Structure formats: C-alpha cells, structure tokens
C-alpha positions as CSV (number, residue, x, y, z in Angstrom):
1,X,-30.5,21.7,7.5
2,X,-31.0,19.7,10.6
3,X,-29.7,16.1,10.5
4,X,-31.7,13.3,11.8
5,X,-32.7,9.6,11.1
6,X,-35.0,9.0,8.1
7,X,-35.0,5.2,8.5
8,X,-33.6,2.3,10.6
9,X,-32.8,-1.3,10.0
10,X,-31.0,-4.3,11.6
11,X,-30.0,-8.0,11.0
12,X,-28.7,-10.7,13.3
13,X,-27.8,-14.3,12.2
14,X,-30.3,-17.1,12.8
15,X,-27.8,-19.3,15.0
16,X,-28.1,-18.9,18.7
17,X,-25.3,-19.7,21.1
18,X,-26.6,-20.1,24.6
19,X,-24.7,-20.1,27.9
20,X,-25.6,-23.8,28.3
21,X,-23.9,-24.3,24.9
22,X,-20.9,-22.5,26.3
23,X,-21.0,-24.8,29.3
24,X,-20.1,-27.7,26.9
25,X,-17.3,-25.6,25.4
26,X,-15.4,-24.3,28.4
27,X,-15.3,-24.1,32.1
28,X,-18.1,-21.5,32.8
29,X,-21.7,-21.6,33.9
30,X,-25.0,-19.9,33.0
31,X,-25.2,-18.3,36.6
32,X,-21.6,-17.0,36.3
33,X,-22.2,-15.3,32.9
34,X,-25.6,-13.9,33.7
35,X,-24.7,-12.6,37.2
36,X,-21.6,-10.7,35.8
37,X,-22.9,-9.6,32.4
38,X,-26.6,-10.1,32.0
39,X,-26.1,-12.2,28.8
40,X,-28.1,-15.4,28.4
41,X,-27.4,-15.9,24.6
42,X,-25.8,-14.3,21.6
43,X,-26.1,-14.7,17.8
44,X,-23.3,-16.3,15.8
45,X,-22.8,-15.8,12.1
46,X,-22.3,-18.9,9.9
47,X,-19.0,-19.5,8.2
48,X,-20.4,-18.3,4.9
49,X,-21.6,-14.9,6.5
50,X,-18.9,-12.2,6.8
51,X,-19.3,-8.8,8.2
52,X,-20.5,-7.2,4.7
53,X,-23.2,-10.0,4.5
54,X,-24.7,-8.6,7.9
55,X,-24.3,-5.1,7.0
56,X,-26.0,-5.5,3.7
57,X,-29.2,-7.0,5.2
58,X,-29.5,-4.1,7.7
59,X,-28.8,-1.5,5.0
60,X,-31.7,-3.0,2.9
61,X,-34.1,-2.7,5.7
62,X,-33.0,0.9,6.5
63,X,-33.5,2.0,3.0
64,X,-37.0,0.6,2.9
65,X,-37.9,2.1,6.1
66,X,-36.6,5.4,5.0
67,X,-38.2,5.2,1.5
68,X,-34.8,5.9,0.0
69,X,-33.3,4.2,-3.1
70,X,-29.7,2.9,-3.2
71,X,-28.9,5.2,-6.1
72,X,-30.0,8.2,-3.9
73,X,-27.3,7.7,-1.3
74,X,-24.5,10.3,-1.3
75,X,-22.2,8.4,1.2
76,X,-21.8,5.1,3.0
77,X,-20.1,4.9,6.4
78,X,-19.5,1.4,8.0
79,X,-18.4,1.3,11.6
80,X,-16.5,-1.9,12.1
81,X,-13.4,-3.5,13.7
82,X,-14.1,-6.9,11.8
83,X,-14.0,-6.0,8.1
84,X,-14.1,-8.8,5.7
85,X,-10.6,-7.9,4.7
86,X,-8.1,-5.1,5.1
87,X,-9.3,-3.5,1.9
88,X,-11.5,-2.7,0.0
89,X,-13.6,-1.4,2.9
90,X,-16.9,-2.9,3.9
91,X,-18.5,0.2,2.8
92,X,-17.1,-0.3,-0.8
93,X,-18.5,-3.9,-0.7
94,X,-21.9,-2.5,0.3
95,X,-21.9,0.2,-2.2
96,X,-21.3,-2.4,-5.0
97,X,-23.9,-4.8,-3.7
98,X,-26.7,-2.3,-3.1
99,X,-26.0,-0.6,-6.5
100,X,-25.3,2.8,-4.7
101,X,-23.3,4.0,-7.7
102,X,-23.5,7.8,-6.6
103,X,-22.2,7.2,-3.1
104,X,-18.8,7.7,-1.7
105,X,-17.8,5.0,0.8
106,X,-15.6,4.6,3.8
107,X,-15.1,2.5,7.0
108,X,-14.8,3.9,10.4
109,X,-12.6,2.2,13.2
110,X,-13.8,3.3,16.7
111,X,-14.9,-0.2,18.1
112,X,-18.1,-0.1,20.1
113,X,-18.4,3.6,19.9
114,X,-18.1,3.4,16.1
115,X,-21.9,3.7,15.1
116,X,-22.0,7.1,17.2
117,X,-18.9,8.3,15.5
118,X,-20.5,7.5,12.2
119,X,-23.8,9.3,13.0
120,X,-21.9,12.4,14.1
121,X,-19.7,12.2,10.9
122,X,-22.7,11.9,8.8
123,X,-24.5,14.9,10.7
124,X,-21.6,17.3,9.5
125,X,-22.2,16.6,5.9
126,X,-26.1,17.0,6.2
127,X,-26.0,20.0,8.2
128,X,-23.6,21.8,5.8
129,X,-25.7,20.9,2.9
130,X,-23.0,18.9,1.3
131,X,-25.0,15.5,1.2
132,X,-28.8,14.5,1.8
133,X,-28.9,10.9,2.3
134,X,-26.1,9.0,4.1
135,X,-26.2,5.3,5.1
136,X,-24.5,4.7,8.4
137,X,-24.0,1.0,9.3
138,X,-22.6,-0.6,12.5
139,X,-21.6,-4.2,11.8
140,X,-19.4,-6.9,13.3
141,X,-18.6,-10.6,13.1
142,X,-16.9,-10.6,16.5
143,X,-16.8,-14.3,16.8
144,X,-14.2,-14.5,14.2
145,X,-11.7,-12.7,16.6
146,X,-12.9,-14.1,19.9
147,X,-10.5,-16.4,21.7
148,X,-12.7,-19.5,22.6
149,X,-10.1,-20.6,25.1
150,X,-10.5,-17.4,27.1
151,X,-13.7,-17.8,29.0
152,X,-13.4,-14.2,30.4
153,X,-14.1,-12.7,26.8
154,X,-15.5,-15.6,24.8
155,X,-18.9,-15.4,26.7
156,X,-19.4,-11.7,25.9
157,X,-19.6,-11.3,22.2
158,X,-22.1,-11.8,19.4
159,X,-22.5,-10.9,15.7
160,X,-24.9,-8.4,14.1
161,X,-25.6,-5.3,12.2
162,X,-27.7,-2.2,12.5
163,X,-28.2,0.7,10.1
164,X,-29.7,4.2,9.8
165,X,-30.2,6.5,6.9
166,X,-29.3,10.1,8.0
167,X,-30.6,13.1,6.4
168,X,-32.6,16.4,6.6
169,X,-35.5,16.2,9.2
170,X,-38.3,18.6,10.1
171,X,-37.5,21.6,12.5
172,X,-37.0,20.6,16.2
173,X,-36.2,17.1,15.4
174,X,-32.9,15.2,14.7
175,X,-29.6,15.4,16.4
176,X,-29.5,18.1,18.9
177,X,-26.1,17.6,20.4
178,X,-23.1,15.2,20.5
179,X,-20.0,14.2,22.0
180,X,-17.0,12.2,20.8
181,X,-13.9,11.4,22.7
182,X,-10.8,9.2,22.9
183,X,-8.0,8.2,25.4
184,X,-5.3,6.3,23.6
185,X,-3.5,5.7,26.8
186,X,-6.2,3.2,27.6
187,X,-5.7,1.4,24.2
188,X,-3.7,-1.4,26.0
189,X,-6.9,-2.4,28.0
190,X,-8.8,-3.4,24.9
191,X,-7.3,-4.5,21.5
192,X,-6.7,-7.1,19.0
193,X,-3.6,-9.0,19.7
194,X,-2.6,-11.4,16.9
195,X,-5.7,-13.0,15.7
196,X,-7.8,-12.5,18.8
197,X,-9.5,-9.9,21.0
198,X,-7.8,-9.1,24.3
199,X,-9.4,-7.2,27.3
200,X,-8.6,-6.1,30.7
201,X,-12.2,-6.4,31.9
202,X,-11.5,-4.6,35.3
203,X,-10.0,-1.5,33.7
204,X,-12.6,-1.4,30.9
205,X,-15.3,-1.5,33.5
206,X,-14.0,1.3,35.5
207,X,-13.6,3.6,32.5
208,X,-17.0,2.6,31.0
209,X,-19.0,3.3,34.2
210,X,-17.4,6.8,34.5
211,X,-17.5,7.8,30.9
212,X,-21.0,6.6,30.0
213,X,-22.5,8.7,32.6
214,X,-20.4,11.8,32.0
215,X,-21.1,11.6,28.4
216,X,-25.0,11.5,28.9
217,X,-24.8,14.4,31.1
218,X,-22.6,16.4,28.8
219,X,-24.8,16.0,25.8
220,X,-27.9,17.1,27.6
221,X,-26.1,20.1,28.9
222,X,-24.9,20.8,25.3
223,X,-28.4,20.7,24.2
224,X,-29.8,22.8,26.9
225,X,-31.9,19.8,28.2
226,X,-32.4,18.3,31.5
227,X,-32.5,14.6,32.7
228,X,-36.3,15.0,33.3
229,X,-36.9,15.5,29.7
230,X,-35.2,12.2,28.5
231,X,-37.8,9.7,27.2
232,X,-35.4,6.8,26.5
233,X,-31.9,5.8,27.0
234,X,-30.1,3.5,24.4
235,X,-26.7,2.6,25.8
236,X,-24.0,0.3,24.2
237,X,-24.9,-3.1,25.2
238,X,-21.7,-4.3,27.0
239,X,-22.7,-5.3,30.5
240,X,-25.9,-4.6,32.4
241,X,-24.0,-3.2,35.5
242,X,-22.3,-0.6,33.3
243,X,-25.6,0.2,31.6
244,X,-27.4,0.5,34.9
245,X,-24.8,3.1,36.1
246,X,-25.5,5.2,33.2
247,X,-29.3,5.1,33.7
248,X,-28.9,5.9,37.2
249,X,-26.9,9.0,36.5
250,X,-29.9,10.1,34.4
251,X,-32.3,9.1,37.1
252,X,-34.3,7.0,34.7
253,X,-36.6,4.0,35.7
254,X,-35.6,0.7,34.3
255,X,-38.4,0.6,31.7
256,X,-36.8,3.7,30.0
257,X,-33.5,2.0,29.1
258,X,-33.1,-0.5,26.3
259,X,-31.7,-3.8,27.4
260,X,-31.1,-6.4,24.6
261,X,-27.8,-7.7,26.0
262,X,-29.5,-10.8,27.3
263,X,-30.4,-12.0,23.8
264,X,-27.5,-10.6,21.8
265,X,-24.5,-10.2,23.9
266,X,-22.1,-7.4,23.1
267,X,-22.2,-6.8,19.4
268,X,-19.7,-3.7,19.5
269,X,-20.6,-1.1,16.9
270,X,-23.9,-2.6,15.9
271,X,-25.4,-2.9,19.5
272,X,-26.9,0.6,19.6
273,X,-28.6,0.6,16.3
274,X,-30.0,-3.1,16.8
275,X,-31.3,-1.8,20.2
276,X,-32.8,1.3,18.4
277,X,-34.6,-0.8,15.9
278,X,-36.0,-3.3,18.4
279,X,-37.3,-0.5,20.9
280,X,-39.0,1.3,17.9
281,X,-40.7,-2.1,16.7
282,X,-41.9,-2.7,20.2
283,X,-43.4,0.7,20.4
284,X,-41.1,2.0,23.3
285,X,-39.8,4.8,21.0
286,X,-42.3,7.2,19.5
287,X,-42.3,10.3,17.2
288,X,-40.7,13.3,19.1
289,X,-39.3,11.2,21.9
290,X,-36.1,12.6,23.2
291,X,-33.4,9.8,23.2
292,X,-29.9,9.6,24.5
293,X,-27.6,7.2,22.7
294,X,-24.3,6.4,24.4
295,X,-21.4,4.1,23.8
296,X,-17.8,3.4,24.5
297,X,-15.1,1.0,23.0
298,X,-11.7,0.1,22.3
299,X,-9.4,2.9,21.5
300,X,-10.4,3.9,24.2
301,X,-13.3,5.7,22.5
302,X,-16.7,7.1,23.5
303,X,-19.5,9.1,22.2
304,X,-23.1,10.3,22.9
305,X,-25.9,11.9,21.1
306,X,-29.2,13.5,21.9
307,X,-31.7,12.9,19.4
308,X,-35.3,14.0,19.0
309,X,-36.8,11.0,17.2
310,X,-38.9,11.5,14.1
311,X,-38.5,12.9,10.3
C-alpha cells in the first residue's frame, strides 16, 4: 500500500494578540518584530483551552474531510511539546473524546518537526498493511511556556492545531520520500528550562537555514525528482528569512511557498498542517500537485517529506 493524506483539518483560537498589543506589554515595536520575523499577529488560547482542546477541533475537521468515522481509526499520534499534563498523553485524551475506541494512542515529542515525525511514523504502519487509518495531529499551546518578560522569544509564538488522516491512496499519490534527523548536541540552543521556553536565536537560525535547504534537496533526490517538478513548498513557519532561504534553494518563486507566519506566528508542530489546510482552502494546492513539507525544531530535530497530493 502507498500511504498518503485522506483528509486534513485545523483549528486556531479566536483571540488575536497583535504586535501593537505586545508594544503595551514589553519594550518592543511592530517594526522590530516584522523586520526580523515577518510576524504581525498570533492566536492565543484562552485559560479554559489546553492543547487537547485545540487538537480535538482539528481532528474533527480532518475526520470529516476524510469521510472517516472515529471508530474506524487504528492509531492516534499527537505531536506536541506542550501536553495538557505529563500523562495521560494528549493522544489518549483525544481518543476518549472522539470515541475512537479501536485506536492505539501515543504522543510524539520532536518540537516543531513533530508533525513530520508523526506522518513518517504513520506511513510505516500503512505501507506495511498494519493499519489503514491513522490520525496525526500537531498541536501546541506554546503561550503557556512563553516567558513574557523575554522580548526576544515572547513575540514569536502562537497557539493552534492541525491534523491529517493518513491511509492508503491511489497509485502514484501519497508520500514519495522522507527524511528525519536529529542532533542532540544542539539541544542546548532550544529547550524548556523550568517553566519557560529558552532559545539561542542566533544558533537556531544558522542551523535552520542550512538544514531546511539540505532536507528539501535530500528528499527530492530520494524520490528521483527535480526542483523544477515542485509545485508548492510548505515550510515550518518559524521566520520568513529562514523560509525564504529554503525556497531559494529550491529556486521557487514566492507564490509557490506558504506564508502564514504573519497571522499565526510560530505554532511549532502545528504550523505545517495549519499551512497545508489554509493553502488547500485557498486553492493553491490541487490534486496531483507535488508538495515538499519541511520543518526543524528543538532537539535539535528536522524532517522533510515529498508528497503527491490527493487520494
């Protein structure tokens, strides 16, 4: 069997935190934030909403899009670094809430590369014929671990969730190649220290610019494809300069790369699936388009996929 995407869904909280709002909270400015990151606003979950609430809404939309019932799910994978609690996993919370009584469930911790890790893991189960319908969710409530007194990181992050149903698709479609990687020696550059996220922005930037481009080229080579064949690039939404570096490595025009960071900020593991949903709804992604999905995150981790879109 060939694994691919049967359906997608996303959810972002209603509350918007703009750069002008942040100007009232700390010593920063809209111009400073936009020029360095491309971010204009981000969505913030309410005190009543935790990661599982966001994940559930995205899951419901993905199931509907795939025309799959919750009880038909074989496995639930949730990529998150901001679970509701240490255990049970967010995946188990989602299993109970959806009524997915036949599904195994577990969380994956790979930070911003988590959704890619989840899709690649799901692909193995489908390609071997072990499972037929797997729900993969990237969901984060990053604002609960943001240090609002650190203006260098507080301006970057937002909350949200994106989901995909992974299962068998028609010949020629689906996941054509993938790459996963990690470099634990870089863990000190991006981590949760105490209650808050800590980042060495300069080191993470250097790593990301290099790795995003390398990974894009690697997965195309693995699939026997060329840069000219790529229809659309969906990078992790971390920083417009990092994203542009990956796009330029693929020699793609600006209109062939998803940019939602201006409205959502960095939503970690949920950024790629949220972007995928938005571009599909806007008509920028069509059946049989060749997509490259690429991300990097704390760990340090990275991952990329080439995908022929469609069922």
